[in-house]
C-alpha positions in Angstrom: 8.0 17.9 -18.2 7.7 19.0 -14.6 4.5 16.7 -14.1 6.4 13.6 -15.4 9.5 14.6 -13.0 7.0 14.9 -10.0 5.7 11.6 -11.0 8.4 9.9 -11.0 9.5 11.5 -7.3 6.2 10.1 -6.1 7.3 6.8 -7.7 10.7 6.7 -6.1 9.6 8.0 -2.9 6.9 5.1 -2.6 9.5 2.2 -3.8 11.6 3.5 -0.6 8.8 3.4 1.8 8.0 -0.3 0.4 11.5 -1.6 -0.1 12.3 -0.3 3.7 9.1 -2.6 4.4 10.2 -5.4 2.5 13.5 -5.5 4.4 11.9 -6.3 7.7 11.0 -9.5 6.0 12.6 -12.8 6.8 11.9 -16.4 6.4 9.5 -17.4 9.2 7.9 -14.0 8.7 6.3 -15.0 5.4 3.3 -17.2 6.8 2.0 -14.2 9.4 -0.9 -12.3 8.6 -1.2 -8.9 7.2 -3.9 -6.6 7.8 -6.0 -7.9 5.0 -8.0 -10.8 6.2 -7.3 -13.0 3.1 -3.7 -12.1 2.6 -0.3 -13.6 4.3 3.0 -12.2 4.5 4.3 -14.3 1.3 1.1 -13.5 -0.8 1.7 -9.8 -0.3 5.4 -10.2 -1.0 4.6 -12.4 -4.1 2.3 -9.6 -5.2 4.6 -6.6 -4.8 7.0 -8.0 -6.4 4.6 -8.9 -9.4 3.9 -5.4 -9.7 7.1 -4.3 -9.8 7.4 -6.7 -13.1 4.9 -5.5 -14.3 5.8 -1.9 -13.6 9.2 -2.9 -15.0 7.8 -4.6 -18.2 5.7 -1.6 -19.3 8.7 1.0 -19.0 11.2 -1.0 -21.0 8.5 -2.5 -23.4 6.2 0.4 -23.7 3.4 -1.8 -22.8 2.6 -4.4 -19.9 1.2 -7.9 -20.0 -2.1 -9.3 -19.2 -2.9 -9.7 -15.5 -2.4 -12.5 -13.6 -5.6 -14.5 -14.2 -8.5 -14.9 -11.3 -7.4 -17.3 -8.3 -3.6 -16.4 -8.5 -3.9 -14.2 -5.4 -6.0 -11.0 -4.4 -6.1 -8.6 -7.5 -5.7 -4.4 -6.6 -4.3 -1.6 -6.6 -3.1 0.0 -3.5 -0.4 2.6 -3.1 0.8 1.8 0.4 1.8 -1.7 0.5 5.0 -0.8 2.6 2.6 -0.1 5.3 0.8 -3.7 5.2 4.0 -5.1 5.3 5.7 -3.1 8.1 2.3 -4.0 9.9 2.8 -7.9 9.8 6.5 -7.8 10.4 5.5 -6.3 13.7 7.2 -2.7 12.7 4.1 -0.4 12.2 6.0 2.2 10.2 4.1 5.3 9.5 3.6 6.2 5.7 6.0 9.2 5.0 4.0 12.4 5.2 4.9 13.6 2.5 4.3 10.8 0.2 0.7 10.4 2.1 -0.2 14.2 1.6 0.3 13.4 -2.1 -1.5 10.0 -2.3 -4.3 11.0 0.1 -6.1 13.2 -2.9 -5.5 10.8 -5.6 -6.6 7.6 -3.5 -10.2 8.4 -4.0 -9.6 8.7 -7.7 -8.2 5.3 -7.7 -10.6 3.5 -5.4 -14.1 4.6 -6.1 -17.3 2.8 -4.4 -17.6 0.8 -7.5 -13.9 -0.4 -7.3 -13.7 -1.1 -3.7 -15.7 -4.1 -3.1 -13.1 -7.1 -3.1 -9.9 -4.9 -3.1 -10.6 -3.1 0.0 -12.4 -2.9 3.4 -14.9 0.3 3.8 -12.9 3.4 5.1 -12.1 3.3 9.1 -13.4 6.7 10.9 -10.1 8.6 12.3 -10.1 12.1 13.7 -9.8 15.4 11.9 -6.0 15.7 13.6 -4.8 12.1 12.3 -1.6 12.8 10.0 -2.1 12.2 6.3 0.0 8.7 6.6 -3.1 7.5 8.9 -6.0 9.2 7.0 -4.6 7.4 4.0 -4.2 3.7 5.7 -8.1 4.5 7.0 -9.1 5.2 3.4 -8.0 1.8 2.2 -9.9 0.1 4.7 -7.1 -0.7 7.4 -6.9 0.5 11.0 -4.3 2.7 11.4 -2.1 2.9 14.9 -3.3 5.4 17.4 -0.8 7.8 18.1 1.6 7.2 21.1 -0.4 9.5 24.6 -2.9 7.0 24.9 -5.3 9.4 22.7 -7.4 6.2 21.1 -9.6 6.8 17.8 
């Protein structure tokens, strides 16, 4: 039961983070690019909404439907969509340290060299002192924002 409770807490933290990013979205911003070259903000928000719908279906019906057919937008699993949304909105909100610390060791289990192509860019190098959120973002092939004070990656 403890692992179920911990999983629900992780899901709740991830949803709170994504919703905070989604709160920055305005109709005029929907055409903005995201950190993924093939995506604009509208496509990303639609993808997040579809993912939430599948999760709702899985919880309420005990199963999930088939994924959308190819061509309905880029597929993939991305535990930190909220970061991409906030970057597209110009906010660059960091992944919360507690959430990132939990997701960072799980990310290589979900995104392997075999599953990465077409879904994520290659990992971006960051220094050992980078925050867990920046390490996670870099693992997902995104360029984290350099920390304040001019210290560049």
